[in-house]
ZAMARGU-4260 file (C-alpha; in steps of 0.2 Angstrom, whole numbers, plus 5000, padded with zeros to 4 digits):
<rodrens>
0) 5000/5000/5000 | 5008/5016/4995 | 5005/5033/5002 | 4998/5040/4986 | 4980/5047/4987
5) 4965/5039/4978 | 4952/5048/4970 | 4934/5042/4974 | 4921/5047/4961 | 4930/5063/4958
10) 4925/5071/4974 | 4933/5064/4990 | 4951/5059/4990 | 4958/5045/5001 | 4972/5052/5012
15) 4982/5036/5016 | 4994/5045/5029 | 4979/5053/5038 | 4970/5037/5038 | 4985/5027/5045
20) 4988/5041/5058 | 4969/5040/5063 | 4971/5021/5065 | 4986/5021/5076 | 4978/5035/5087
25) 4963/5023/5090 | 4975/5009/5094 | 4984/5020/5107 | 4968/5026/5114 | 4961/5009/5116
30) 4975/4999/5123 | 4964/4993/5136 | 4956/4982/5123 | 4972/4973/5119 | 4970/4960/5133
35) 4972/4945/5121 | 4991/4940/5122 | 4991/4936/5104 | 4983/4952/5097 | 5000/4961/5096
40) 5017/4956/5088 | 5025/4955/5105 | 5012/4943/5111 | 5013/4932/5096 | 5032/4930/5098
45) 5030/4925/5116 | 5017/4912/5111 | 5029/4905/5097 | 5042/4902/5111 | 5030/4891/5120
50) 5031/4878/5105 | 5048/4873/5112 | 5045/4876/5131 | 5027/4872/5134 | 5018/4865/5119
55) 5002/4861/5129 | 4999/4880/5130 | 4998/4881/5112 | 4990/4865/5106 | 4976/4875/5097
60) 4988/4885/5087 | 4999/4880/5072 | 5017/4886/5069 | 5022/4888/5051 | 5038/4895/5043
65) 5032/4907/5029 | 5044/4917/5018 | 5058/4915/5030 | 5048/4920/5046 | 5039/4910/5059
70) 5020/4913/5058 | 5006/4909/5070 | 4990/4901/5064 | 4974/4897/5072 | 4963/4882/5067
75) 4947/4888/5059 | 4941/4870/5056 | 4948/4853/5053 | 4955/4858/5036 | 4959/4876/5037
80) 4970/4888/5047 | 4970/4907/5048 | 4986/4917/5051 | 4984/4927/5067 | 4987/4945/5062
85) 4993/4957/5075 | 4984/4973/5077 | 4999/4984/5076 | 5003/4976/5059 | 4985/4975/5052
90) 4983/4992/5045 | 4987/4989/5027 | 4977/4973/5026 | 4962/4981/5034 | 4963/4996/5022
95) 4965/4985/5007 | 4949/4975/5012 | 4940/4991/5016 | 4944/4998/4998 | 4940/4981/4990
100) 4923/4981/4998 | 4920/4999/4991 | 4922/5007/5008 | 4910/4994/5015 | 4904/4995/5033
105) 4915/4986/5047 | 4906/4970/5045 | 4909/4969/5027 | 4928/4973/5029 | 4929/4960/5043
110) 4921/4947/5032 | 4935/4951/5018 | 4949/4950/5031 | 4943/4935/5040 | 4944/4924/5025
115) 4963/4923/5027 | 4967/4931/5044 | 4962/4930/5062 | 4961/4946/5071 | 4949/4955/5084
120) 4932/4961/5077 | 4934/4979/5084 | 4949/4983/5072 | 4937/4983/5057 | 4927/4997/5065
125) 4944/5006/5068 | 4948/5006/5049 | 4930/5012/5046 | 4931/5026/5059 | 4949/5031/5052
130) 4944/5032/5034 | 4942/5050/5028 | 4931/5045/5014 | 4918/5037/5025 | 4920/5050/5039
135) 4924/5066/5031 | 4929/5080/5043 | 4914/5090/5048 | 4914/5109/5048 | 4915/5116/5066
140) 4899/5124/5072 | 4899/5143/5076 | 4902/5147/5094 | 4884/5154/5095 | 4876/5138/5087
145) 4865/5129/5100 | 4860/5111/5099 | 4843/5107/5107 | 4844/5091/5117 | 4827/5085/5124
150) 4823/5071/5136 | 4813/5058/5128 | 4799/5051/5138 | 4788/5044/5125 | 4785/5025/5124
155) 4783/5024/5105 | 4783/5008/5095 | 4778/5015/5079 | 4794/5016/5068 | 4808/5004/5068
160) 4823/5001/5058 | 4828/4983/5054 | 4845/4977/5048 | 4849/4958/5045 | 4867/4955/5043
165) 4866/4943/5028 | 4884/4938/5027 | 4893/4928/5040 | 4902/4943/5047 | 4904/4937/5065
170) 4914/4921/5069 | 4904/4906/5074 | 4906/4888/5077 | 4888/4884/5072 | 4886/4871/5059
175) 4872/4882/5052 | 4875/4899/5045 | 4871/4912/5058 | 4865/4930/5054 | 4863/4945/5066
180) 4846/4954/5067 | 4846/4972/5073 | 4829/4979/5076 | 4829/4997/5083 | 4814/5008/5088
185) 4817/5026/5082 | 4808/5036/5095 | 4817/5028/5110 | 4833/5020/5103 | 4827/5004/5110
190) 4837/4989/5102 | 4833/4971/5100 | 4846/4958/5095 | 4844/4940/5089 | 4854/4927/5080
195) 4845/4920/5065 | 4848/4905/5054 | 4849/4903/5035 | 4830/4902/5031 | 4818/4915/5026
200) 4804/4905/5035 | 4814/4906/5051 | 4818/4925/5048 | 4799/4928/5047 | 4794/4917/5062
205) 4807/4926/5073 | 4801/4943/5067 | 4783/4938/5071 | 4788/4932/5088 | 4797/4949/5091
210) 4782/4959/5086 | 4770/4949/5096 | 4782/4952/5111 | 4786/4970/5109 | 4771/4977/5098
215) 4768/4977/5080 | 4776/4993/5071 | 4767/5004/5059 | 4783/5007/5048 | 4799/4997/5046
220) 4814/5005/5037 | 4827/4994/5030 | 4844/4996/5021 | 4846/4992/5002 | 4840/4975/4996
225) 4822/4980/4998 | 4815/4964/4989 | 4824/4953/5002 | 4815/4961/5016 | 4798/4962/5007
230) 4800/4943/5004 | 4802/4941/5023 | 4787/4952/5027 | 4776/4943/5015 | 4779/4927/5026
235) 4776/4937/5042 | 4759/4942/5034 | 4755/4924/5031 | 4758/4920/5050 | 4747/4935/5055
240) 4736/4941/5040 | 4728/4955/5051 | 4744/4966/5052 | 4748/4980/5040 | 4766/4986/5041
245) 4774/4998/5029 | 4791/4992/5024 | 4802/5006/5016 | 4820/5007/5010 | 4833/5020/5016
250) 4846/5024/5003 | 4858/5032/5015 | 4864/5017/5025 | 4875/5027/5037 | 4862/5025/5051
255) 4862/5006/5049 | 4881/5006/5049 | 4881/5016/5066 | 4869/5004/5074 | 4880/4989/5068
260) 4896/4997/5074 | 4888/5000/5091 | 4882/4982/5092 | 4898/4974/5086 | 4909/4983/5098
265) 4899/4976/5113 | 4898/4959/5106 | 4917/4959/5104 | 4919/4965/5122 | 4908/4951/5128
270) 4918/4938/5118 | 4934/4944/5125 | 4928/4943/5142 | 4922/4925/5141 | 4935/4919/5129
275) 4920/4912/5119 | 4918/4911/5100 | 4899/4908/5101 | 4894/4926/5098 | 4876/4922/5096
280) 4874/4918/5114 | 4878/4936/5119 | 4864/4944/5110 | 4852/4946/5125 | 4865/4952/5137
285) 4872/4964/5124 | 4854/4970/5121 | 4851/4973/5139 | 4868/4983/5141 | 4864/4994/5127
290) 4846/4997/5132 | 4851/5002/5150 | 4865/5014/5145 | 4861/5033/5144 | 4864/5039/5126
295) 4862/5054/5116 | 4853/5050/5099 | 4845/5058/5084 | 4828/5053/5077 | 4829/5047/5060
300) 4817/5059/5051 | 4814/5074/5063 | 4833/5075/5066 | 4829/5080/5084 | 4842/5076/5097
305) 4837/5067/5113 | 4846/5060/5128 | 4840/5046/5139 | 4840/5028/5143 | 4831/5017/5130
310) 4824/5005/5143 | 4816/5019/5152 | 4809/5027/5137 | 4802/5011/5129 | 4795/5002/5145
315) 4791/5018/5154 | 4799/5012/5170 | 4816/5011/5177 | 4827/4995/5177 | 4834/4989/5193
320) 4852/4986/5189 | 4864/4990/5175 | 4876/4978/5167 | 4895/4980/5164 | 4907/4968/5157
325) 4920/4961/5169 | 4936/4950/5169 | 4933/4936/5180 | 4940/4918/5182 | 4922/4912/5186
330) 4915/4919/5170 | 4929/4910/5160 | 4925/4894/5169 | 4907/4893/5163 | 4905/4879/5150
335) 4901/4886/5133 | 4884/4881/5127 | 4886/4876/5108 | 4873/4881/5095 | 4864/4866/5090
340) 4859/4862/5072 | 4844/4853/5066
</rodrens>
């Protein structure tokens, strides 16, 4: 990857050096996330030494000699290994994947990289945040500009946005393909997360169950691939012919990318805490954590800014306890419940 700039549609230019600087600033700022001993080059070198001194500690890893250097690999399955890419050396690989995916969202970038490398999920969000094309510098507001921030106390359930992450962008040991459903209520910022499996019938049934539990919406906004979502809702209508839901496409997908980045960040934190690879088991816990955290958010169409706790706004009563991720030997001792296939 050279330092030359790249013209995008004749408008925005990719500034390689600035993007790289942004990436390493995020790395420095988030060193508290680098708890996995093999996420840095220094940690990988220490693991490599164990192959000669304590091989039991590295029995799930594979040491290969590639291009004159020792490289560490992790077993993806019985026939494939992925090279463990240290975060401090991952920038060029991540940026290339980001560009190949046409400045795709973090999940798309991670999907490209994870075909060949093993690395933490959150770094794909770093490259997206660092990219000056995806996140152009905003003009500073005048000193006398005022932002109206209201406290939302409405328990609305009318307008939702739905995003089904259709590619296997999160690592999973399920024998069935796992997808991530993100359903967010626009008025209150309340989010619902569920793992889904590769079947339109199952997508529709899970949606019908969620609507039965949380209330049927009047409108649902989705990212591109409107026909895919309309097919799912046609099955929902078969399950309950009495409902009428307006399904609409939003051309600007940035709001969905923001939702996805927020969810991926928390899922990754949970996975690091538990040393687990079954991300689908974290959905309800991550959902609760996001819904019990005070946030400032902007409504989709009115563009009004609000501040509040989604749980309070949606249910109109206060939760009894918050949830925080912790590092605990007890947590890591809990047996992992594997996702079952039919």
